[in-house]
C-alpha positions, -999 to +999 in steps of 0.1 A: -802-543+038-825-513+048-816-477+045-827-482+085-800-506+090-770-490+075-773-452+082-801-440+103-796-472+134-762-458+137-772-425+138-795-434+167-775-457+188-744-425+192-771-402+196-785-423+224-748-431+241-739-391+239-774-388+260-768-410+284-728-400+288-739-361+286-766-377+317-736-387+339-714-362+333-740-341+343-746-362+379-716-362+382-709-327+382-740-321+406-720-343+429-684-333+427-688-296+428-698-287+463-669-310+478-645-289+446-660-255+461-649-264+495-620-278+494-611-249+474-621-224+504-607-244+529-570-238+508-578-201+500-584-195+534-550-218+546-531-195+523-546-161+545-532-173+576-501-186+560-497-154+549-513-131+580-509-156+607-511-134+635-549-133+624-576-147+640-596-146+614-612-133+582-636-110+570-645-104+532-642-067+528-664-050+495-641-024+475-656+011+467-646+005+432-638-025+414-604-032+402-592-053+369-574-085+384-588-090+415-611-118+428-611-107+470-600-090+499-602-101+532-592-080+562-584-094+592-605-098+622-583-088+650-567-058+624-536-077+618-541-068+585-554-079+547-550-104+520-557-100+487-562-123+460-549-111+419-540-121+392-522-115+358-515-131+329-479-152+327-463-171+299-482-206+304-514-192+316-530-170+345-510-168+379-529-163+410-513-147+436-522-139+475-505-103+491-509-097+527-499-062+537-495-046+577-524-029+588-492+001+581-495-002+544-463-026+535-465-057+521-458-087+547-452-117+520-469-128+490-475-162+473-484-177+445-513-201+447-517-213+410-496-208+381-493-226+349-455-216+341-429-232+323-412-262+343-381-252+351-382-214+339-415-200+347-422-220+376-390-204+396-414-174+396-445-197+410-420-213+428-402-195+449-405-187+482-370-162+479-380-149+453-415-137+470-393-124+494-381-095+475-420-081+480-417-081+518-419-047+538-420-030+505-446+006+508-480-005+494-493+029+490-476+033+445-473+007+421-437-013+423-414-008+391-400-041+381-363-039+382-363-007+400-388-020+427-380-055+425-354-076+407-367-098+375-361-137+378-334-142+352-344-161+324-376-160+338-389-122+326-427-128+314-437-148+346-416-123+367-435-092+353-468-113+355-463-118+389-451-079+401-485-068+377-507-091+399-488-073+429-500-040+419-537-048+418-532-058+451-517-026+459-544-008+444-570-036+458-557-021+491-561+011+480-591+014+469-602+001+507-628+020+522 
């Protein structure tokens, strides 16, 4: 047998397979990316209406200065309040949080939209409407201190800290609205 059959032919075949698979993955990504982006946009819009049900629609607000860990800020078209999306590093990964504010600057509601926290421990923070409700009615003019303004969830210290950090980033963004 020649070197072609033993060495070079398998290399050429594997490279051809890699090129075909890469092309198929690129085509699949090109076809599904717009669908995924639209589904994400609709889920975020629905979450904003859950947090601020009296709003009639939302418009994105440009902040005067960039706030770390804040991805977007939306104002209700009818003046019902604002919804800020922020994130923080939790135990299992990034925790994305939406916080709604009343026109008077109080936190109306908090909702974790994405989290990779440990099931049964950190997920007590990321899945608990009752825990999120402890933020409702708090003043949005200054950062909140864990264990002083808001209690941490027992057994989920890092996740509680992440949620509080994300809410504090949202507060900073709310206070930066022109």
